[in-house]
PyMOL Python script that loads the backbone (N, CA, C, O; Angstrom):
from pymol import cmd

cmd.read_pdbstr("""\
ATOM      1  N   UNK A   1      45.300  57.863   9.631  1.00  0.00           N
ATOM      2  CA  UNK A   1      45.219  56.079   9.965  1.00  0.00           C
ATOM      3  C   UNK A   1      46.103  56.201   9.539  1.00  0.00           C
ATOM      4  O   UNK A   1      46.793  57.163   9.205  1.00  0.00           O
ATOM      5  N   UNK A   2      46.218  54.578   9.486  1.00  0.00           N
ATOM      6  CA  UNK A   2      47.899  54.192   9.035  1.00  0.00           C
ATOM      7  C   UNK A   2      47.063  52.846   7.764  1.00  0.00           C
ATOM      8  O   UNK A   2      46.204  52.016   8.062  1.00  0.00           O
ATOM      9  N   UNK A   3      47.323  52.938   7.210  1.00  0.00           N
ATOM     10  CA  UNK A   3      47.671  51.789   5.798  1.00  0.00           C
ATOM     11  C   UNK A   3      48.468  50.249   4.982  1.00  0.00           C
ATOM     12  O   UNK A   3      49.388  50.013   4.199  1.00  0.00           O
ATOM     13  N   UNK A   4      47.953  49.877   5.369  1.00  0.00           N
ATOM     14  CA  UNK A   4      48.919  48.583   4.855  1.00  0.00           C
ATOM     15  C   UNK A   4      48.274  48.431   2.848  1.00  0.00           C
ATOM     16  O   UNK A   4      47.256  48.715   2.216  1.00  0.00           O
ATOM     17  N   UNK A   5      49.649  47.814   2.565  1.00  0.00           N
ATOM     18  CA  UNK A   5      48.963  47.101   1.269  1.00  0.00           C
ATOM     19  C   UNK A   5      48.703  45.335   1.550  1.00  0.00           C
ATOM     20  O   UNK A   5      48.872  44.588   2.514  1.00  0.00           O
ATOM     21  N   UNK A   6      48.207  45.172   0.144  1.00  0.00           N
ATOM     22  CA  UNK A   6      47.394  43.401   0.687  1.00  0.00           C
ATOM     23  C   UNK A   6      48.091  43.531  -0.878  1.00  0.00           C
ATOM     24  O   UNK A   6      48.569  44.396  -1.612  1.00  0.00           O
ATOM     25  N   UNK A   7      47.686  41.428  -0.861  1.00  0.00           N
ATOM     26  CA  UNK A   7      48.079  41.105  -2.804  1.00  0.00           C
ATOM     27  C   UNK A   7      46.513  40.565  -2.327  1.00  0.00           C
ATOM     28  O   UNK A   7      46.698  40.880  -1.152  1.00  0.00           O
ATOM     29  N   UNK A   8      45.744  40.254  -2.320  1.00  0.00           N
ATOM     30  CA  UNK A   8      44.465  39.604  -2.543  1.00  0.00           C
ATOM     31  C   UNK A   8      43.921  38.754  -3.869  1.00  0.00           C
ATOM     32  O   UNK A   8      44.174  38.981  -5.052  1.00  0.00           O
ATOM     33  N   UNK A   9      42.846  37.391  -3.123  1.00  0.00           N
ATOM     34  CA  UNK A   9      43.418  36.360  -4.463  1.00  0.00           C
ATOM     35  C   UNK A   9      42.433  36.188  -4.276  1.00  0.00           C
ATOM     36  O   UNK A   9      42.156  36.805  -3.248  1.00  0.00           O
ATOM     37  N   UNK A  10      41.366  35.544  -4.745  1.00  0.00           N
ATOM     38  CA  UNK A  10      40.592  34.540  -4.879  1.00  0.00           C
ATOM     39  C   UNK A  10      40.318  33.706  -6.046  1.00  0.00           C
ATOM     40  O   UNK A  10      40.533  33.856  -7.249  1.00  0.00           O
ATOM     41  N   UNK A  11      39.585  32.443  -5.089  1.00  0.00           N
ATOM     42  CA  UNK A  11      39.517  31.417  -5.876  1.00  0.00           C
ATOM     43  C   UNK A  11      37.147  30.886  -5.788  1.00  0.00           C
ATOM     44  O   UNK A  11      36.620  30.024  -5.084  1.00  0.00           O
ATOM     45  N   UNK A  12      36.629  31.616  -6.548  1.00  0.00           N
ATOM     46  CA  UNK A  12      35.560  31.203  -5.972  1.00  0.00           C
ATOM     47  C   UNK A  12      34.605  30.151  -7.286  1.00  0.00           C
ATOM     48  O   UNK A  12      34.973  30.380  -8.438  1.00  0.00           O
ATOM     49  N   UNK A  13      33.768  29.364  -7.171  1.00  0.00           N
ATOM     50  CA  UNK A  13      33.060  28.779  -7.330  1.00  0.00           C
ATOM     51  C   UNK A  13      32.240  28.567  -8.207  1.00  0.00           C
ATOM     52  O   UNK A  13      32.398  27.510  -8.819  1.00  0.00           O
ATOM     53  N   UNK A  14      31.410  29.196  -8.495  1.00  0.00           N
ATOM     54  CA  UNK A  14      30.720  29.272  -8.634  1.00  0.00           C
ATOM     55  C   UNK A  14      30.100  31.177  -9.388  1.00  0.00           C
ATOM     56  O   UNK A  14      29.503  31.998  -8.691  1.00  0.00           O
ATOM     57  N   UNK A  15      30.554  31.440 -11.159  1.00  0.00           N
ATOM     58  CA  UNK A  15      30.309  32.636 -11.504  1.00  0.00           C
ATOM     59  C   UNK A  15      29.659  33.306 -11.080  1.00  0.00           C
ATOM     60  O   UNK A  15      30.337  34.329 -11.175  1.00  0.00           O
ATOM     61  N   UNK A  16      28.518  33.679 -10.499  1.00  0.00           N
ATOM     62  CA  UNK A  16      27.742  34.390  -9.617  1.00  0.00           C
ATOM     63  C   UNK A  16      27.951  35.431  -8.926  1.00  0.00           C
ATOM     64  O   UNK A  16      27.598  36.609  -8.978  1.00  0.00           O
ATOM     65  N   UNK A  17      28.840  34.545  -8.000  1.00  0.00           N
ATOM     66  CA  UNK A  17      29.184  35.104  -7.270  1.00  0.00           C
ATOM     67  C   UNK A  17      30.913  35.663  -7.162  1.00  0.00           C
ATOM     68  O   UNK A  17      31.447  36.463  -6.394  1.00  0.00           O
ATOM     69  N   UNK A  18      31.494  34.783  -8.378  1.00  0.00           N
ATOM     70  CA  UNK A  18      32.593  35.575  -9.302  1.00  0.00           C
ATOM     71  C   UNK A  18      33.284  36.345  -9.027  1.00  0.00           C
ATOM     72  O   UNK A  18      34.317  36.629  -8.421  1.00  0.00           O
ATOM     73  N   UNK A  19      31.397  37.136 -10.429  1.00  0.00           N
ATOM     74  CA  UNK A  19      31.407  38.467 -10.417  1.00  0.00           C
ATOM     75  C   UNK A  19      30.656  38.727  -9.126  1.00  0.00           C
ATOM     76  O   UNK A  19      30.936  37.657  -8.585  1.00  0.00           O
ATOM     77  N   UNK A  20      30.031  39.256  -8.380  1.00  0.00           N
ATOM     78  CA  UNK A  20      29.893  40.472  -7.081  1.00  0.00           C
ATOM     79  C   UNK A  20      31.193  40.029  -6.467  1.00  0.00           C
ATOM     80  O   UNK A  20      31.798  41.091  -6.319  1.00  0.00           O
ATOM     81  N   UNK A  21      32.118  38.863  -5.939  1.00  0.00           N
ATOM     82  CA  UNK A  21      32.934  39.046  -5.381  1.00  0.00           C
ATOM     83  C   UNK A  21      34.347  40.129  -6.157  1.00  0.00           C
ATOM     84  O   UNK A  21      34.983  41.030  -5.610  1.00  0.00           O
ATOM     85  N   UNK A  22      34.502  39.434  -8.006  1.00  0.00           N
ATOM     86  CA  UNK A  22      35.022  40.642  -8.223  1.00  0.00           C
ATOM     87  C   UNK A  22      34.525  42.544  -8.452  1.00  0.00           C
ATOM     88  O   UNK A  22      35.434  43.265  -8.863  1.00  0.00           O
ATOM     89  N   UNK A  23      33.229  43.168  -8.191  1.00  0.00           N
ATOM     90  CA  UNK A  23      32.977  43.924  -8.400  1.00  0.00           C
ATOM     91  C   UNK A  23      33.696  44.405  -6.557  1.00  0.00           C
ATOM     92  O   UNK A  23      34.460  45.366  -6.655  1.00  0.00           O
ATOM     93  N   UNK A  24      33.627  44.182  -5.918  1.00  0.00           N
ATOM     94  CA  UNK A  24      33.978  44.398  -4.671  1.00  0.00           C
ATOM     95  C   UNK A  24      35.193  44.725  -4.905  1.00  0.00           C
ATOM     96  O   UNK A  24      35.554  45.765  -5.456  1.00  0.00           O
ATOM     97  N   UNK A  25      35.941  43.783  -4.467  1.00  0.00           N
ATOM     98  CA  UNK A  25      37.755  44.035  -4.763  1.00  0.00           C
ATOM     99  C   UNK A  25      37.578  45.567  -6.697  1.00  0.00           C
ATOM    100  O   UNK A  25      38.196  46.556  -7.093  1.00  0.00           O
ATOM    101  N   UNK A  26      37.203  45.309  -6.843  1.00  0.00           N
ATOM    102  CA  UNK A  26      37.868  46.329  -7.667  1.00  0.00           C
ATOM    103  C   UNK A  26      36.828  48.002  -6.895  1.00  0.00           C
ATOM    104  O   UNK A  26      36.799  49.204  -7.158  1.00  0.00           O
ATOM    105  N   UNK A  27      36.226  47.183  -6.007  1.00  0.00           N
ATOM    106  CA  UNK A  27      35.866  48.992  -5.500  1.00  0.00           C
ATOM    107  C   UNK A  27      37.432  49.022  -4.146  1.00  0.00           C
ATOM    108  O   UNK A  27      37.784  49.871  -3.328  1.00  0.00           O
ATOM    109  N   UNK A  28      37.925  47.781  -4.483  1.00  0.00           N
ATOM    110  CA  UNK A  28      39.102  48.669  -3.254  1.00  0.00           C
ATOM    111  C   UNK A  28      40.380  47.988  -3.891  1.00  0.00           C
ATOM    112  O   UNK A  28      40.383  47.073  -3.067  1.00  0.00           O
ATOM    113  N   UNK A  29      41.241  47.755  -4.525  1.00  0.00           N
ATOM    114  CA  UNK A  29      41.558  47.549  -4.880  1.00  0.00           C
ATOM    115  C   UNK A  29      42.488  48.170  -6.732  1.00  0.00           C
ATOM    116  O   UNK A  29      42.185  48.889  -7.684  1.00  0.00           O
ATOM    117  N   UNK A  30      43.023  47.781  -6.536  1.00  0.00           N
ATOM    118  CA  UNK A  30      43.640  47.566  -8.345  1.00  0.00           C
ATOM    119  C   UNK A  30      43.906  46.078  -8.998  1.00  0.00           C
ATOM    120  O   UNK A  30      44.854  45.354  -8.691  1.00  0.00           O
ATOM    121  N   UNK A  31      42.950  45.786  -9.894  1.00  0.00           N
ATOM    122  CA  UNK A  31      43.391  44.643 -10.325  1.00  0.00           C
ATOM    123  C   UNK A  31      45.413  44.068 -10.457  1.00  0.00           C
ATOM    124  O   UNK A  31      46.250  44.761  -9.880  1.00  0.00           O
ATOM    125  N   UNK A  32      45.709  43.202 -11.006  1.00  0.00           N
ATOM    126  CA  UNK A  32      46.715  42.743 -10.399  1.00  0.00           C
ATOM    127  C   UNK A  32      47.079  41.752 -11.866  1.00  0.00           C
ATOM    128  O   UNK A  32      47.632  42.034 -12.929  1.00  0.00           O
ATOM    129  N   UNK A  33      46.671  40.900 -11.501  1.00  0.00           N
ATOM    130  CA  UNK A  33      46.285  39.626 -12.891  1.00  0.00           C
ATOM    131  C   UNK A  33      44.576  39.802 -12.633  1.00  0.00           C
ATOM    132  O   UNK A  33      43.925  40.784 -12.276  1.00  0.00           O
ATOM    133  N   UNK A  34      44.130  38.281 -13.009  1.00  0.00           N
ATOM    134  CA  UNK A  34      42.783  38.433 -13.897  1.00  0.00           C
ATOM    135  C   UNK A  34      41.089  38.517 -12.178  1.00  0.00           C
ATOM    136  O   UNK A  34      40.088  39.222 -12.049  1.00  0.00           O
ATOM    137  N   UNK A  35      41.999  36.860 -10.920  1.00  0.00           N
ATOM    138  CA  UNK A  35      41.857  37.133  -9.547  1.00  0.00           C
ATOM    139  C   UNK A  35      42.956  37.644  -8.341  1.00  0.00           C
ATOM    140  O   UNK A  35      43.441  36.836  -7.549  1.00  0.00           O
ATOM    141  N   UNK A  36      43.134  38.455  -8.327  1.00  0.00           N
ATOM    142  CA  UNK A  36      44.741  39.028  -7.826  1.00  0.00           C
ATOM    143  C   UNK A  36      44.456  40.307  -7.615  1.00  0.00           C
ATOM    144  O   UNK A  36      43.668  40.774  -8.437  1.00  0.00           O
ATOM    145  N   UNK A  37      44.923  41.206  -6.588  1.00  0.00           N
ATOM    146  CA  UNK A  37      44.369  42.382  -6.441  1.00  0.00           C
ATOM    147  C   UNK A  37      45.525  42.692  -5.631  1.00  0.00           C
ATOM    148  O   UNK A  37      46.019  41.747  -5.016  1.00  0.00           O
ATOM    149  N   UNK A  38      46.116  43.976  -5.499  1.00  0.00           N
ATOM    150  CA  UNK A  38      45.950  44.529  -4.433  1.00  0.00           C
ATOM    151  C   UNK A  38      45.743  45.604  -3.891  1.00  0.00           C
ATOM    152  O   UNK A  38      45.227  46.521  -4.531  1.00  0.00           O
ATOM    153  N   UNK A  39      46.028  45.716  -2.840  1.00  0.00           N
ATOM    154  CA  UNK A  39      44.507  46.491  -1.720  1.00  0.00           C
ATOM    155  C   UNK A  39      45.425  48.055  -1.008  1.00  0.00           C
ATOM    156  O   UNK A  39      45.800  47.730   0.118  1.00  0.00           O
ATOM    157  N   UNK A  40      45.617  48.707  -1.142  1.00  0.00           N
ATOM    158  CA  UNK A  40      45.977  49.932   0.414  1.00  0.00           C
ATOM    159  C   UNK A  40      44.585  50.190   0.991  1.00  0.00           C
ATOM    160  O   UNK A  40      43.634  50.578   0.313  1.00  0.00           O
ATOM    161  N   UNK A  41      44.545  49.920   2.417  1.00  0.00           N
ATOM    162  CA  UNK A  41      44.155  49.442   3.187  1.00  0.00           C
ATOM    163  C   UNK A  41      44.006  49.570   4.410  1.00  0.00           C
ATOM    164  O   UNK A  41      44.520  48.662   5.063  1.00  0.00           O
ATOM    165  N   UNK A  42      43.019  51.088   5.512  1.00  0.00           N
ATOM    166  CA  UNK A  42      43.140  50.727   6.620  1.00  0.00           C
ATOM    167  C   UNK A  42      42.219  50.023   7.684  1.00  0.00           C
ATOM    168  O   UNK A  42      41.032  49.738   7.522  1.00  0.00           O
ATOM    169  N   UNK A  43      42.801  49.850   8.530  1.00  0.00           N
ATOM    170  CA  UNK A  43      42.365  48.945   9.982  1.00  0.00           C
ATOM    171  C   UNK A  43      40.870  48.470   8.828  1.00  0.00           C
ATOM    172  O   UNK A  43      40.634  47.600   7.990  1.00  0.00           O
ATOM    173  N   UNK A  44      39.970  49.969   9.604  1.00  0.00           N
ATOM    174  CA  UNK A  44      38.161  50.265   8.664  1.00  0.00           C
ATOM    175  C   UNK A  44      37.911  48.438   7.550  1.00  0.00           C
ATOM    176  O   UNK A  44      37.509  47.280   7.671  1.00  0.00           O
ATOM    177  N   UNK A  45      38.777  49.840   6.114  1.00  0.00           N
ATOM    178  CA  UNK A  45      38.454  49.153   5.358  1.00  0.00           C
ATOM    179  C   UNK A  45      38.334  47.826   4.984  1.00  0.00           C
ATOM    180  O   UNK A  45      37.556  47.093   4.374  1.00  0.00           O
ATOM    181  N   UNK A  46      39.840  47.769   5.823  1.00  0.00           N
ATOM    182  CA  UNK A  46      40.149  45.858   5.281  1.00  0.00           C
ATOM    183  C   UNK A  46      38.968  45.426   6.019  1.00  0.00           C
ATOM    184  O   UNK A  46      38.219  44.873   5.213  1.00  0.00           O
ATOM    185  N   UNK A  47      38.301  45.431   7.573  1.00  0.00           N
ATOM    186  CA  UNK A  47      37.189  44.898   7.957  1.00  0.00           C
ATOM    187  C   UNK A  47      36.441  44.426   6.972  1.00  0.00           C
ATOM    188  O   UNK A  47      36.260  43.339   6.423  1.00  0.00           O
ATOM    189  N   UNK A  48      35.740  46.373   6.815  1.00  0.00           N
ATOM    190  CA  UNK A  48      34.842  46.399   5.710  1.00  0.00           C
ATOM    191  C   UNK A  48      34.572  44.845   4.794  1.00  0.00           C
ATOM    192  O   UNK A  48      33.679  44.003   4.894  1.00  0.00           O
ATOM    193  N   UNK A  49      35.998  44.953   3.733  1.00  0.00           N
ATOM    194  CA  UNK A  49      36.257  44.167   2.825  1.00  0.00           C
ATOM    195  C   UNK A  49      35.764  42.894   2.894  1.00  0.00           C
ATOM    196  O   UNK A  49      34.954  42.330   2.159  1.00  0.00           O
ATOM    197  N   UNK A  50      36.593  42.340   4.272  1.00  0.00           N
ATOM    198  CA  UNK A  50      36.117  41.158   5.198  1.00  0.00           C
ATOM    199  C   UNK A  50      34.742  40.519   4.651  1.00  0.00           C
ATOM    200  O   UNK A  50      34.355  39.458   4.162  1.00  0.00           O
ATOM    201  N   UNK A  51      34.195  41.858   5.040  1.00  0.00           N
ATOM    202  CA  UNK A  51      32.840  41.725   5.555  1.00  0.00           C
ATOM    203  C   UNK A  51      32.114  41.586   4.103  1.00  0.00           C
ATOM    204  O   UNK A  51      32.022  40.460   3.617  1.00  0.00           O
ATOM    205  N   UNK A  52      31.876  42.107   3.781  1.00  0.00           N
ATOM    206  CA  UNK A  52      31.612  41.677   1.883  1.00  0.00           C
ATOM    207  C   UNK A  52      31.532  40.944   1.273  1.00  0.00           C
ATOM    208  O   UNK A  52      30.571  40.852   0.510  1.00  0.00           O
ATOM    209  N   UNK A  53      32.543  40.035   1.317  1.00  0.00           N
ATOM    210  CA  UNK A  53      33.430  39.283   0.802  1.00  0.00           C
ATOM    211  C   UNK A  53      32.859  37.767   1.707  1.00  0.00           C
ATOM    212  O   UNK A  53      32.733  36.763   1.005  1.00  0.00           O
ATOM    213  N   UNK A  54      32.612  37.669   2.851  1.00  0.00           N
ATOM    214  CA  UNK A  54      32.140  37.356   3.325  1.00  0.00           C
ATOM    215  C   UNK A  54      30.931  36.897   2.821  1.00  0.00           C
ATOM    216  O   UNK A  54      30.548  35.739   2.650  1.00  0.00           O
ATOM    217  N   UNK A  55      30.621  37.493   2.699  1.00  0.00           N
ATOM    218  CA  UNK A  55      28.357  37.937   2.975  1.00  0.00           C
ATOM    219  C   UNK A  55      28.556  37.354   1.795  1.00  0.00           C
ATOM    220  O   UNK A  55      27.586  36.623   1.594  1.00  0.00           O
ATOM    221  N   UNK A  56      29.693  37.269   0.457  1.00  0.00           N
ATOM    222  CA  UNK A  56      29.052  37.097  -0.284  1.00  0.00           C
ATOM    223  C   UNK A  56      29.729  35.664  -0.936  1.00  0.00           C
ATOM    224  O   UNK A  56      29.461  35.201  -2.045  1.00  0.00           O
ATOM    225  N   UNK A  57      30.809  35.018   0.204  1.00  0.00           N
ATOM    226  CA  UNK A  57      31.685  33.935  -0.778  1.00  0.00           C
ATOM    227  C   UNK A  57      30.265  32.253   0.288  1.00  0.00           C
ATOM    228  O   UNK A  57      29.420  32.594   1.115  1.00  0.00           O
ATOM    229  N   UNK A  58      30.470  30.839  -0.102  1.00  0.00           N
ATOM    230  CA  UNK A  58      30.123  30.126   0.443  1.00  0.00           C
ATOM    231  C   UNK A  58      31.241  29.493   1.073  1.00  0.00           C
ATOM    232  O   UNK A  58      32.152  29.156   0.317  1.00  0.00           O
ATOM    233  N   UNK A  59      31.389  29.221   2.492  1.00  0.00           N
ATOM    234  CA  UNK A  59      32.744  29.137   3.405  1.00  0.00           C
ATOM    235  C   UNK A  59      32.893  27.771   2.602  1.00  0.00           C
ATOM    236  O   UNK A  59      33.862  27.253   3.157  1.00  0.00           O
ATOM    237  N   UNK A  60      32.548  27.060   1.785  1.00  0.00           N
ATOM    238  CA  UNK A  60      33.396  25.583   1.872  1.00  0.00           C
ATOM    239  C   UNK A  60      32.969  25.452   0.491  1.00  0.00           C
ATOM    240  O   UNK A  60      32.598  24.330   0.146  1.00  0.00           O
ATOM    241  N   UNK A  61      32.951  26.484  -0.448  1.00  0.00           N
ATOM    242  CA  UNK A  61      33.943  26.363  -1.648  1.00  0.00           C
ATOM    243  C   UNK A  61      34.880  26.555  -2.477  1.00  0.00           C
ATOM    244  O   UNK A  61      35.668  25.931  -3.188  1.00  0.00           O
ATOM    245  N   UNK A  62      34.378  28.316  -1.998  1.00  0.00           N
ATOM    246  CA  UNK A  62      35.556  29.432  -2.241  1.00  0.00           C
ATOM    247  C   UNK A  62      36.757  29.599  -1.078  1.00  0.00           C
ATOM    248  O   UNK A  62      36.934  29.401   0.124  1.00  0.00           O
ATOM    249  N   UNK A  63      37.353  30.024  -2.080  1.00  0.00           N
ATOM    250  CA  UNK A  63      39.033  30.708  -1.001  1.00  0.00           C
ATOM    251  C   UNK A  63      38.677  31.921  -1.123  1.00  0.00           C
ATOM    252  O   UNK A  63      37.631  32.208  -1.706  1.00  0.00           O
ATOM    253  N   UNK A  64      39.795  33.192  -0.392  1.00  0.00           N
ATOM    254  CA  UNK A  64      40.046  34.253  -1.200  1.00  0.00           C
ATOM    255  C   UNK A  64      41.193  34.664   0.333  1.00  0.00           C
ATOM    256  O   UNK A  64      40.772  34.899   1.465  1.00  0.00           O
ATOM    257  N   UNK A  65      43.319  34.637  -0.290  1.00  0.00           N
ATOM    258  CA  UNK A  65      43.856  34.618   0.227  1.00  0.00           C
ATOM    259  C   UNK A  65      44.347  36.012   0.559  1.00  0.00           C
ATOM    260  O   UNK A  65      44.987  36.231  -0.469  1.00  0.00           O
ATOM    261  N   UNK A  66      44.461  36.925   1.176  1.00  0.00           N
ATOM    262  CA  UNK A  66      45.473  37.871   1.617  1.00  0.00           C
ATOM    263  C   UNK A  66      46.268  37.801   1.985  1.00  0.00           C
ATOM    264  O   UNK A  66      46.135  37.187   3.043  1.00  0.00           O
ATOM    265  N   UNK A  67      47.536  38.139   1.768  1.00  0.00           N
ATOM    266  CA  UNK A  67      48.926  38.743   2.378  1.00  0.00           C
ATOM    267  C   UNK A  67      49.338  39.631   2.626  1.00  0.00           C
ATOM    268  O   UNK A  67      49.259  40.306   1.600  1.00  0.00           O
ATOM    269  N   UNK A  68      49.816  40.226   3.417  1.00  0.00           N
ATOM    270  CA  UNK A  68      50.462  40.870   3.692  1.00  0.00           C
ATOM    271  C   UNK A  68      51.293  41.435   3.409  1.00  0.00           C
ATOM    272  O   UNK A  68      52.233  41.208   4.170  1.00  0.00           O
ATOM    273  N   UNK A  69      51.614  42.411   2.353  1.00  0.00           N
ATOM    274  CA  UNK A  69      53.214  43.268   2.526  1.00  0.00           C
ATOM    275  C   UNK A  69      53.502  44.112   3.283  1.00  0.00           C
ATOM    276  O   UNK A  69      54.712  44.137   3.510  1.00  0.00           O
ATOM    277  N   UNK A  70      52.585  45.278   4.103  1.00  0.00           N
ATOM    278  CA  UNK A  70      53.146  46.205   5.185  1.00  0.00           C
ATOM    279  C   UNK A  70      52.779  47.619   4.473  1.00  0.00           C
ATOM    280  O   UNK A  70      52.346  47.855   3.345  1.00  0.00           O
ATOM    281  N   UNK A  71      53.238  48.781   5.957  1.00  0.00           N
ATOM    282  CA  UNK A  71      52.833  49.826   5.424  1.00  0.00           C
ATOM    283  C   UNK A  71      52.856  49.895   3.888  1.00  0.00           C
ATOM    284  O   UNK A  71      53.247  49.059   3.074  1.00  0.00           O
ATOM    285  N   UNK A  72      52.236  51.340   3.683  1.00  0.00           N
ATOM    286  CA  UNK A  72      52.497  51.864   2.487  1.00  0.00           C
ATOM    287  C   UNK A  72      53.402  52.610   2.074  1.00  0.00           C
ATOM    288  O   UNK A  72      53.905  53.034   1.033  1.00  0.00           O
ATOM    289  N   UNK A  73      53.503  52.675   3.461  1.00  0.00           N
ATOM    290  CA  UNK A  73      55.267  54.185   3.026  1.00  0.00           C
ATOM    291  C   UNK A  73      56.572  52.773   3.004  1.00  0.00           C
ATOM    292  O   UNK A  73      57.754  52.899   2.683  1.00  0.00           O
ATOM    293  N   UNK A  74      55.954  51.656   3.397  1.00  0.00           N
ATOM    294  CA  UNK A  74      57.288  50.821   2.938  1.00  0.00           C
ATOM    295  C   UNK A  74      56.410  49.149   3.077  1.00  0.00           C
ATOM    296  O   UNK A  74      56.153  48.236   3.862  1.00  0.00           O
ATOM    297  N   UNK A  75      56.260  49.542   1.908  1.00  0.00           N
ATOM    298  CA  UNK A  75      55.737  47.543   1.158  1.00  0.00           C
ATOM    299  C   UNK A  75      56.275  46.705   0.899  1.00  0.00           C
ATOM    300  O   UNK A  75      56.559  47.112  -0.227  1.00  0.00           O
ATOM    301  N   UNK A  76      56.881  45.459   0.959  1.00  0.00           N
ATOM    302  CA  UNK A  76      56.756  44.812   0.063  1.00  0.00           C
ATOM    303  C   UNK A  76      57.081  44.492  -1.221  1.00  0.00           C
ATOM    304  O   UNK A  76      56.293  44.006  -2.033  1.00  0.00           O
ATOM    305  N   UNK A  77      58.098  44.724  -1.399  1.00  0.00           N
ATOM    306  CA  UNK A  77      58.206  44.876  -3.235  1.00  0.00           C
ATOM    307  C   UNK A  77      57.651  43.654  -4.205  1.00  0.00           C
ATOM    308  O   UNK A  77      57.895  42.449  -4.133  1.00  0.00           O
ATOM    309  N   UNK A  78      56.835  44.371  -5.121  1.00  0.00           N
ATOM    310  CA  UNK A  78      56.274  43.260  -5.982  1.00  0.00           C
ATOM    311  C   UNK A  78      56.720  43.062  -6.650  1.00  0.00           C
ATOM    312  O   UNK A  78      55.654  43.521  -7.061  1.00  0.00           O
ATOM    313  N   UNK A  79      57.670  42.641  -7.870  1.00  0.00           N
ATOM    314  CA  UNK A  79      58.272  41.965  -8.579  1.00  0.00           C
ATOM    315  C   UNK A  79      57.615  40.949  -9.902  1.00  0.00           C
ATOM    316  O   UNK A  79      57.432  39.732  -9.887  1.00  0.00           O
ATOM    317  N   UNK A  80      57.234  42.360 -11.486  1.00  0.00           N
ATOM    318  CA  UNK A  80      56.564  41.636 -12.293  1.00  0.00           C
ATOM    319  C   UNK A  80      57.693  41.205 -13.492  1.00  0.00           C
ATOM    320  O   UNK A  80      58.782  41.781 -13.494  1.00  0.00           O
ATOM    321  N   UNK A  81      57.321  39.953 -14.719  1.00  0.00           N
ATOM    322  CA  UNK A  81      58.131  39.147 -15.260  1.00  0.00           C
ATOM    323  C   UNK A  81      57.111  39.540 -16.677  1.00  0.00           C
ATOM    324  O   UNK A  81      55.903  39.645 -16.463  1.00  0.00           O
ATOM    325  N   UNK A  82      57.684  39.769 -18.245  1.00  0.00           N
ATOM    326  CA  UNK A  82      56.650  40.063 -19.131  1.00  0.00           C
ATOM    327  C   UNK A  82      56.569  41.779 -18.593  1.00  0.00           C
ATOM    328  O   UNK A  82      57.138  42.738 -18.071  1.00  0.00           O
ATOM    329  N   UNK A  83      55.285  41.182 -19.255  1.00  0.00           N
ATOM    330  CA  UNK A  83      54.113  42.819 -18.928  1.00  0.00           C
ATOM    331  C   UNK A  83      54.087  43.793 -17.726  1.00  0.00           C
ATOM    332  O   UNK A  83      53.705  43.360 -16.638  1.00  0.00           O
ATOM    333  N   UNK A  84      54.397  44.837 -17.832  1.00  0.00           N
ATOM    334  CA  UNK A  84      53.824  45.382 -16.296  1.00  0.00           C
ATOM    335  C   UNK A  84      53.208  45.160 -16.462  1.00  0.00           C
ATOM    336  O   UNK A  84      52.696  44.636 -17.451  1.00  0.00           O
ATOM    337  N   UNK A  85      52.670  45.691 -14.797  1.00  0.00           N
ATOM    338  CA  UNK A  85      51.372  45.590 -14.070  1.00  0.00           C
ATOM    339  C   UNK A  85      51.750  47.253 -13.782  1.00  0.00           C
ATOM    340  O   UNK A  85      52.912  47.515 -14.093  1.00  0.00           O
ATOM    341  N   UNK A  86      51.121  48.176 -13.351  1.00  0.00           N
ATOM    342  CA  UNK A  86      50.349  48.976 -12.536  1.00  0.00           C
ATOM    343  C   UNK A  86      50.429  48.558 -11.622  1.00  0.00           C
ATOM    344  O   UNK A  86      50.095  47.374 -11.602  1.00  0.00           O
ATOM    345  N   UNK A  87      50.864  49.121 -10.367  1.00  0.00           N
ATOM    346  CA  UNK A  87      50.517  49.637  -8.663  1.00  0.00           C
ATOM    347  C   UNK A  87      50.141  50.631  -8.609  1.00  0.00           C
ATOM    348  O   UNK A  87      50.042  51.571  -9.398  1.00  0.00           O
ATOM    349  N   UNK A  88      49.841  50.408  -7.360  1.00  0.00           N
ATOM    350  CA  UNK A  88      49.034  51.959  -6.765  1.00  0.00           C
ATOM    351  C   UNK A  88      50.160  52.528  -6.482  1.00  0.00           C
ATOM    352  O   UNK A  88      51.290  52.042  -6.524  1.00  0.00           O
ATOM    353  N   UNK A  89      49.711  53.926  -6.095  1.00  0.00           N
ATOM    354  CA  UNK A  89      51.280  54.682  -6.640  1.00  0.00           C
ATOM    355  C   UNK A  89      51.224  55.267  -4.915  1.00  0.00           C
ATOM    356  O   UNK A  89      50.093  55.444  -4.462  1.00  0.00           O
ATOM    357  N   UNK A  90      52.388  55.544  -4.019  1.00  0.00           N
ATOM    358  CA  UNK A  90      52.449  55.422  -2.816  1.00  0.00           C
ATOM    359  C   UNK A  90      51.736  56.475  -2.537  1.00  0.00           C
ATOM    360  O   UNK A  90      51.371  57.346  -3.327  1.00  0.00           O
ATOM    361  N   UNK A  91      51.415  56.355  -0.737  1.00  0.00           N
ATOM    362  CA  UNK A  91      49.917  58.055  -0.451  1.00  0.00           C
ATOM    363  C   UNK A  91      49.229  58.078  -0.878  1.00  0.00           C
ATOM    364  O   UNK A  91      49.227  57.586  -2.007  1.00  0.00           O
ATOM    365  N   UNK A  92      47.827  58.786  -0.235  1.00  0.00           N
ATOM    366  CA  UNK A  92      46.826  58.651  -0.411  1.00  0.00           C
ATOM    367  C   UNK A  92      47.034  59.160  -1.685  1.00  0.00           C
ATOM    368  O   UNK A  92      47.932  59.742  -2.293  1.00  0.00           O
ATOM    369  N   UNK A  93      45.210  58.498  -2.019  1.00  0.00           N
ATOM    370  CA  UNK A  93      44.434  58.621  -3.909  1.00  0.00           C
ATOM    371  C   UNK A  93      44.009  59.257  -3.473  1.00  0.00           C
ATOM    372  O   UNK A  93      44.314  59.727  -2.377  1.00  0.00           O
ATOM    373  N   UNK A  94      42.971  59.585  -4.271  1.00  0.00           N
ATOM    374  CA  UNK A  94      41.506  60.268  -4.624  1.00  0.00           C
ATOM    375  C   UNK A  94      41.306  59.822  -6.292  1.00  0.00           C
ATOM    376  O   UNK A  94      41.683  59.819  -7.464  1.00  0.00           O
ATOM    377  N   UNK A  95      40.256  59.422  -5.118  1.00  0.00           N
ATOM    378  CA  UNK A  95      38.621  58.165  -6.290  1.00  0.00           C
ATOM    379  C   UNK A  95      37.792  59.455  -6.794  1.00  0.00           C
ATOM    380  O   UNK A  95      36.785  59.310  -7.487  1.00  0.00           O
TER     381      UNK A  95
END
""", "prot")
cmd.dss("prot")
cmd.show_as("cartoon", "prot")
cmd.util.cbc("prot")
cmd.orient("prot")
């Protein structure tokens, strides 16, 4: 099953919805910054994530941005300035 790396950022207006979205994101990826996650997802996992997030969001007030960084075997580079960040390792991971 092909996996792709996504950079996902969110802006959630309500603190209760924000906590719920954060929990969903923590289940699917690695926090890069406060509301930014890196997620290595199969097509089915991405669909599940989108469904879970959409159920929680207020579509008129909140936003979630997904940036496709490419296949996990060779994703686009992420560079950081300042304090280094831990990114998901390449290949399958057992959680």
